[in-house]
C-alpha positions in Angstrom: 144.9 100.6 63.6 144.4 99.9 67.4 141.2 98.0 68.8 139.0 99.7 70.4 137.2 97.5 73.2 133.6 98.1 74.0 133.6 95.6 76.5 135.4 96.2 80.3 136.2 92.6 80.6 137.5 92.5 77.3 139.7 95.1 77.4 141.2 94.5 80.8 142.0 90.5 79.4 143.6 92.4 76.4 145.4 95.1 78.9 147.0 92.5 81.3 148.0 90.2 78.2 149.7 92.9 76.3 151.5 94.1 80.3 152.3 90.3 80.8 153.5 89.8 77.1 156.0 92.5 77.1 159.6 91.8 77.7 161.5 92.6 81.1 162.1 96.0 81.7 160.2 97.4 78.8 158.0 100.2 79.7 153.8 99.8 79.2 152.3 103.5 79.6 148.5 104.1 80.5 146.8 107.1 79.1 143.1 107.9 80.9 141.1 110.6 79.0 137.9 112.0 80.3 135.4 113.9 77.8 134.0 116.8 79.7 130.7 115.7 80.8 129.3 119.5 81.2 130.3 120.2 77.4 127.8 117.7 76.7 124.9 119.5 78.2 123.1 120.7 74.9 119.4 120.8 74.4 118.9 117.4 73.0 119.8 115.8 76.6 123.1 115.3 78.5 123.7 111.3 77.9 122.9 111.3 73.9 125.9 114.2 73.5 128.1 112.7 76.1 127.8 109.4 74.2 128.4 111.0 70.8 131.6 113.1 72.0 132.9 109.6 73.5 132.3 108.2 70.0 134.0 111.2 68.2 137.1 110.6 70.6 137.5 106.9 70.9 137.5 107.4 67.0 139.9 110.4 66.8 141.8 108.3 69.6 141.9 105.1 67.4 143.5 106.8 64.2 146.1 108.5 66.4 147.6 105.8 68.1 149.7 102.8 67.1 148.4 99.1 65.7 149.7 97.4 69.0 147.9 99.7 71.1 144.9 99.3 73.4 141.8 101.9 73.5 138.9 100.8 76.1 135.9 102.9 77.6 135.8 102.4 81.8 133.5 104.6 83.4 133.0 107.3 80.5 136.9 107.5 80.5 139.3 106.5 77.6 141.6 104.1 78.9 144.9 103.5 76.5 147.5 101.1 77.2 150.8 101.6 75.2 153.1 98.8 75.5 156.7 99.9 75.1 156.2 103.5 75.3 157.9 105.2 78.2 156.6 108.6 80.2 158.2 110.9 77.8 156.3 108.8 74.9 153.2 109.0 76.9 153.0 112.6 77.5 153.7 113.2 74.0 151.0 111.1 72.9 148.8 112.6 75.4 149.6 116.3 74.2 148.9 115.3 70.6 145.4 114.2 71.5 144.6 116.7 73.9 145.5 119.6 70.7 
């Protein structure tokens, strides 16, 4: 299961390392997912609901991606680094997550 980085600095360092370690001409895909903040507006308050939705989304992503992928949270967006994945692979992952 991929690691979820809660610290932006740790995620950026891990992502840079993954990209640097990739063999020459090996693809690396980047996916960015945004949880709809308007869907988080409920009677209990927007921020706790959004944080709850982000937590649920990040867990679903962790269980969907490969063990060598990287996931981080940057500005309320889930950012995924997929070493060895080309554009078609990334599109497939994105569609699977969206579904």
